[in-house]
ZAFI-261387 format. One record per residue (C-alpha): x negated, y negated, z negated; residue in one letter. Coordinates in Angstrom, 1 decimal, always signed. Each point is the difference from the previous one (the first is absolute). Layout:
REM residues N
+--------+--------+--------+------+
!     xx !     yy !     zz ! rest !
+--------+--------+--------+------+
!      X !      Y !      Z !    A !
...
+--------+--------+--------+------+
//
This chain:
REM residues 92
+--------+--------+--------+------+
!     xx !     yy !     zz ! rest !
+--------+--------+--------+------+
!  +21.6 !   -9.0 !  -25.5 !    M !
!   +0.9 !   +3.7 !   +0.6 !    V !
!   -0.9 !   +1.5 !   +3.3 !    R !
!   +2.6 !   +2.1 !   +1.8 !    V !
!   -1.5 !   +3.5 !   +0.7 !    P !
!   -1.0 !   +0.5 !   +3.6 !    L !
!   +2.1 !   +2.3 !   +2.2 !    S !
!   -1.6 !   +3.2 !   +1.5 !    P !
!   +0.2 !   -1.8 !   +3.4 !    Q !
!   -2.0 !   -3.0 !   -1.4 !    E !
!   -2.6 !   +2.3 !   -1.5 !    R !
!   -0.4 !   +1.9 !   +3.3 !    R !
!   -0.3 !   -3.3 !   +1.9 !    R !
!   -2.7 !   -1.1 !   -2.4 !    G !
!   -1.9 !   +3.3 !   +0.5 !    Q !
!   +0.3 !   -0.3 !   +3.8 !    R !
!   -1.2 !   -3.6 !   -0.2 !    F !
!   -3.0 !   +1.1 !   -2.1 !    G !
!   -0.8 !   +2.8 !   +2.5 !    A !
!   +0.1 !   -2.4 !   +2.9 !    L !
!   -2.4 !   -2.3 !   -1.8 !    L !
!   -2.4 !   +2.9 !   -0.8 !    R !
!   +0.1 !   +1.1 !   +3.7 !    E !
!   -0.6 !   -3.5 !   +1.2 !    A !
!   -2.9 !   -0.5 !   -2.4 !    R !
!   -1.8 !   +3.0 !   +1.5 !    G !
!   -3.6 !   +0.0 !   -1.1 !    D !
!   +0.0 !   -3.4 !   -1.5 !    R !
!   -0.3 !   +0.0 !   -3.8 !    S !
!   +2.9 !   -0.9 !   -2.2 !    M !
!   -2.1 !   -2.8 !   -1.6 !    V !
!   -0.9 !   -1.5 !   +3.4 !    D !
!   +3.7 !   -0.1 !   +1.2 !    V !
!   +1.2 !   -1.3 !   -3.3 !    A !
!   -2.5 !   -2.8 !   +0.0 !    A !
!   +0.9 !   -0.9 !   +3.6 !    A !
!   +3.6 !   -0.2 !   -1.0 !    A !
!   -0.7 !   -1.9 !   -3.3 !    G !
!   +1.5 !   +2.7 !   -2.2 !    V !
!   -1.6 !   +2.2 !   -2.6 !    S !
!   -1.2 !   +3.5 !   +1.0 !    A !
!   +2.3 !   +1.3 !   -2.8 !    E !
!   +3.0 !   -1.6 !   +1.6 !    T !
!   -0.9 !   +1.6 !   +3.4 !    L !
!   -0.5 !   +3.3 !   -1.7 !    R !
!   +3.4 !   -0.2 !   -1.7 !    K !
!   +1.7 !   -0.9 !   +3.3 !    I !
!   -1.8 !   +2.8 !   +2.0 !    E !
!   +0.9 !   +2.6 !   -2.6 !    T !
!   +3.7 !   -1.1 !   -0.2 !    G !
!   -0.4 !   -1.1 !   -3.7 !    R !
!   +1.0 !   -3.6 !   +1.2 !    A !
!   +2.7 !   +0.8 !   +2.6 !    P !
!   +1.3 !   -3.5 !   +0.2 !    T !
!   -2.9 !   -2.4 !   +0.3 !    P !
!   +0.6 !   -3.8 !   +0.4 !    A !
!   +0.5 !   -1.3 !   +3.5 !    F !
!   -3.2 !   -2.0 !   +0.0 !    F !
!   -2.0 !   +3.0 !   -1.1 !    T !
!   +1.4 !   +2.0 !   +2.9 !    V !
!   -0.7 !   -2.8 !   +2.4 !    A !
!   -3.6 !   -0.4 !   -1.2 !    A !
!   -0.7 !   +3.7 !   +0.2 !    L !
!   +1.6 !   +0.2 !   +3.5 !    A !
!   -2.2 !   -2.9 !   +1.1 !    H !
!   -3.1 !   +1.5 !   -1.5 !    A !
!   +0.7 !   +3.3 !   +1.8 !    L !
!   +1.1 !   -1.5 !   +3.3 !    G !
!   +3.5 !   +1.3 !   -0.4 !    L !
!   +3.2 !   -1.6 !   +1.1 !    S !
!   +2.7 !   -0.6 !   -2.7 !    L !
!   +2.6 !   +0.9 !   +2.6 !    D !
!   -1.8 !   +3.3 !   +0.7 !    G !
!   -0.2 !   +0.8 !   -3.7 !    L !
!   +3.7 !   -0.7 !   -0.5 !    A !
!   +1.0 !   +2.1 !   +2.9 !    V !
!   -2.2 !   +2.9 !   -1.1 !    A !
!   +1.4 !   +0.0 !   -3.5 !    C !
!   +3.6 !   -0.4 !   +1.3 !    A !
!   -0.5 !   +3.0 !   +2.4 !    E !
!   -1.1 !   +2.1 !   -3.0 !    E !
!   +3.2 !   -1.0 !   -1.8 !    D !
!   +2.1 !   +1.0 !   +3.0 !    A !
!   -1.8 !   +3.3 !   +0.4 !    E !
!   +0.7 !   +0.7 !   -3.7 !    G !
!   +3.7 !   +0.0 !   +0.8 !    G !
!   +0.7 !   -3.3 !   -1.7 !    E !
!   +0.9 !   -3.1 !   +1.8 !    Q !
!   -2.6 !   -2.7 !   +0.2 !    A !
!   +1.2 !   -3.4 !   -1.2 !    T !
!   -1.4 !   -3.5 !   +0.7 !    A !
!   -0.9 !   -2.0 !   -3.1 !    A !
+--------+--------+--------+------+
//
């Protein structure tokens, strides 16, 4: 299976998502948050740094739960960034 390259908008959204997770994690260690979410610390590291800009839904949901974030809030924050970048946000 060949993956379609991500658009610049998708890459920016992934970077914004990672930044939101880093901010929400605060002083908690990456290992602690990853363990609470049931994902590896390497997975969390890749998401936070934008190297994994399109994580699976259940990974996003688990991380949001572990960090006390709302999925709706994350979606809105990422969509707002898309709108600020001059590109139209779309619902998937």
